[in-house]
N, C-alpha and C positions, 0 to 999 in steps of 0.2 A: 687761337690762343690756347688751341690743343698743343702747346709746347712741350717737353717732357725732357728731364736731362738725367745720365744713371746715374742711379742711385736702388744701393744695394745693401742690407740691412742684411744678406746671408754673408759678404766678401769680408763688411765691418767683424763678424761675431765668429767666423772660421777664421779668419787673417790668414787666407791661404793665397791670396792675393796681398801682400801686405804694401805693395807699390802706390795704393794708397793712400799710406801713411798720413792717418788724422793723426793731429796732434791733439795728445791728452792733459789731462790737468794736476796739480799738484796731487800727493798724495795726501791722507788726511791719517791723522794721529790716531783717534781713536772714538767709536761710536757716540761717545759722549764729546769731544770734543766737537764730532761731526753735526752736532744736533748746535751747539753754539755758534759753529762755521754759518748754518742755513740761517739761524737768525740773524746773525752780521751782515750775512749778502742780502738777507730781505730787509733791511735799513736801506738798502739802495733807490727800494722803491718811495717815493714819497706816496703818503696817504694811504688809504685804508679799505675793508671791503665796505666799511658806510663811507667813506671819503669820496667825493671825487671831486675831480679827476684826480686815479690812478696811474702815476707816472713810473713805469716800469725800464730804467735804465738796462742792455745787457750789449754781448758782444757785437751787434750790428747796429746800435743806435739806441734809442728811445720810444719805448710805445703809447701813446697817453690810450686811457679807456675813460673816455665820457660818462659812460651812467654801467648799471651790472647789464652785462649782455646775456640777451634770452638766447640765442641761437650761438652755442659753441661747437667751432669747427675742431680737429688735430688731423696732425698729420704726423708723418714717417710713425717712428718705432714708441709704444706704451703709453704714450702722451693721452690717451682717450680712452687706458686702462684708469689713469687719474681724473680723466671726469665721471668714469662710471663708481668709482668708487666711494664720490662725494653724492653719485645720487644721481648723475645728470648723463642722460644720452645725448650724443654728438648728435645735431645733423647730416655728419657724416666725419669719418675715421678712414685713415689708410687700411689699405689689406696688411696683412704679412705676409712677410716671402717666407719665413723662417719657422719651420716646428708645426707646424699645419696639418692637421690630418686626413682634411675634406679640402671642397671645391670654394668653401665661407669665406674664406682667408681672412679667419675670425681663433684664435689660437683658445681653447675650452676654458680660461677660466672668465675670458671676455664676454664668450657667447652661456655664459653661465649667468651671469652677472646681468647681459642682458636682457634672458629670459626671465632673472629674479625682478625688473625692472618694466616688463611687461612691453618690452618692444622687438615684436618678431620679423621685423623689416628693415634693419637699418642700411643706410646709408655709405655703405664700403668702396673707397677711392679704389677704382685699380690703379695704381700709381705705382707697383715696384718698379718699374724699370725708370721710374720721374713721376714727379710730383702733374699731376693731372688739374693746372689749371681752371679749365673751364670747369670741372665736374664742381670743383672745388667753391667757384663763382656759384655755380648754378645751386649748391646748397643754403645760399645767400648767410653766411657766417654774420654776426656780432664781434667775436672773436677767432683767432686761429691760433691753438695750444702749440708750442713746437718744440717745447724747453729741453727735452729730450732730440735732437735731431742733427743732421750735417749741412744744416740749407747755406746756401752761398748770400751774399751781398746783392744778387742778381734775383736769385730764389727769394728773399724776401722783401727786396724792393717792390717787383712784380706780386706778391704776395699784399704787401700794404695796398695793392689799390683795388682787394677785395673785399678785408676787414684790416682793424689792427693786429697785429704777431706779436705774441711772445716766444723767443728764439731760447738758444741756454746764453748763458749769463759769459761765459770767456770762449771756449773752446768746442769744437764740432763731436759731438758724440759722447762727450764727456761731462753727464749728471749724473749726480747721484739721486737714487732715489727717493730724498729727503729733500734734494732740490727739484727734481719733481714736483713731487706736491707743493713745495712752496711756492714755486712759480707760475704754475700753470692754474695753482688754487687764487692765487694774486691776478692773473689772469681772467678769472672765472669772477668776480667779485667775492671771495669764499676763501679768505683769508684765516678768519677764525678755523673753520673747516675744514682747512688742509692743517695747521698745528694738529686740529684733531685726531686728524687722520695718523699724521708723521706719531703721536702721542700714542693710538692704537697698535699703529703696526710695529712700533718697538717692543711694546709691551708682548706683543704676541712671540716676534723674534725672541725675547728673553724669556719667555715662558718656556717656549720650546725648546732651546738651547736648557737651558736650565734642566729638562728631562734627559740629554745627553752629555754629566756631567764629563764626560771621558776622551769629550772633545775640547775641553775647556787648555787653553794655552799650548795647544800643538799647534808647531808650526809646518803651515801651510802655503800653496801656492796654486794658483789657477794657472794653469797652461797650454800649450798650443804646440801637438807636435804630429807631425805627418809623414804616417808610419813612408811613405812610399819616399820621402828625401828627409834622413836625420843629421845631414851634415849640420841645420840650422833650427831653433827652435823658437819658440813665443811663449813672456810668463807677461801675463798681464801685473801692472804696480795696485797700489794699495789705493790708488787715485782712481782705476777704473773700478763702475760698479761689482764687476765683481770679484776683484780682489779687497776693495769693501763690504761686499757681505760677509768673507768669509770672518772680517775681523767683528762687525755685527754679533755674528754668532759667538765669539768668543776665542778664535783664534786665533796665532801669531804670525807675525810676516817674516819671513828668517833673514838674517843679516846676511849672509852671502849672496841674497839677491839684491838686497836695498845697496849694497857695496858696489853693485852694477851698474846701477844707475845714474846717468851721468845728464841725464835731462829731465829735471823738477817737473816740466811741464808733459812727460811722457803716459800715454795710459798703458803700453807697454814695454818692454822690452827685448829686442831679438840678440840672440848668442848664438855662437857656432861650437860645435860639439864637444871644440878643441878646449871650451870654456865650463864643459860638463860638471867638472869640480865648484864651479858656484852655488852648487844644487846637493852640496855635498851634506847641508845640515838641513834639508829640506825633511820632514819627518812623513810629510803627504803630500799627492798630487790630485789635483781634480783637472781629468781634462777630458776632450771633447774623443771617443772612439770606443773599440769595444773590446774584445779579447785578444785579435791579433794586432791591435793595437799595441797593449803590455807585451806580448809574444818578442814584434817586434824588435820596440824598446829594451827587452831583457838582453837580446842576440846580438845588440848594438854593441859597437867595442871598446865606446866611450861611453857612452849612455847609459850600457849596462852595469857600470860600474857604478853607478850614483847608490848611493846604500836605499832607498826608497823605491828606487826602482828595481832593485835587484829584489829587493824582498818583496814586491808586490805590493806597496804599500799605495794602490794608484785607484781612486775613485772614478770610476768610466762614467762617460755621460754618451748615453748614445745619439750618435747625431742626426739631426733634423726631428728632435723629438718635442714636445712641450715642455720637459724639463730642462732641455739644451736653450730651449729658447730663453726660458726662467732663468737662464746663468747671469744674464740684463733684470735685474730684479724693478718689479714695482708693486704695488700694495695688493693689487689682487695677483699678482704672478706668487707671490710668498704666501699670501692665503692657503690656494693654490694645491701648490710644492712642495713647502716647507718641508710638510714630513717623509715625505719621500727623499728629497736632499738629505734631510739630517737622519735618515734611514741607511744612507750609504754611505756617509761620513764616516757615521758611528761604526760601519761596521768594518769599516777599515780601522780606525782608531782604537779599537779593541782588541786587535790583531798586534797593537806595538807593544813593544818590549822596556 
């Protein structure tokens, strides 16, 4: 039963081999509307945390939770952090394969929360090359949380032989941090606690953003450039958690990029360097890379003419670090990295004319 599938969040995060071509969800208009959207989608679930069975409709079918789960397992990226933020230690969760600084398979905010909750020996599934169905089954879960994941229908069908599964609502790998909380908490029988966690996290974001008024309204995008091949580049849409989080911080999405989005269900767009003029109204870029990446961009005959690149208005997030991993946010990672993230953004914003 130790069947494994090719799964790598690193591939998704860096988009260096976008042949995976995962499909995105539609862009969200504002953090306020995001909350309303989350509330609206939550109505798809019949029942509540106090009324069983809970029925959750999703992209891969329908999940029925007959009673409050006592043993919660999570797979893929960040779902365990939602459980931990709600005070529940999973009986097993997937190892992180990006941004980790040791052999634990855990990002620092995960390790910190586990220590706070008194768990010294967490059960980490070594499934970065594919789901370890045997290990998941051995942990004997009552529910498996996967609201932020890319599991296939076949994966889902196999997992449901172990326990009820809560996957993504519409599209693989496109689940806002709010929806991660909403649907994972619902699957745990903790819907009300989930709502409070969202409210608390939104307040934290707003309070921290208010400390940096210079970033408000700045036109910014999270993008990915490969310094070894600048013939094309990738920009994350507002529907991607990276783009959505910039909106949460009070920043604006540039119209020039919006005009390039032909598929409303895409979480990124790929553009050729010949379309670099679409970036002209971007005031600030957030990218994975270092000073050598910026140097390569500024030296490029096409991208180097983009005003924000030419002026160096680029926030550089060092590759394979916890901050880079936090680009796809959840309540724990937001709390852990928001000060560092805002300091970098603010440093660039203060230099804008």
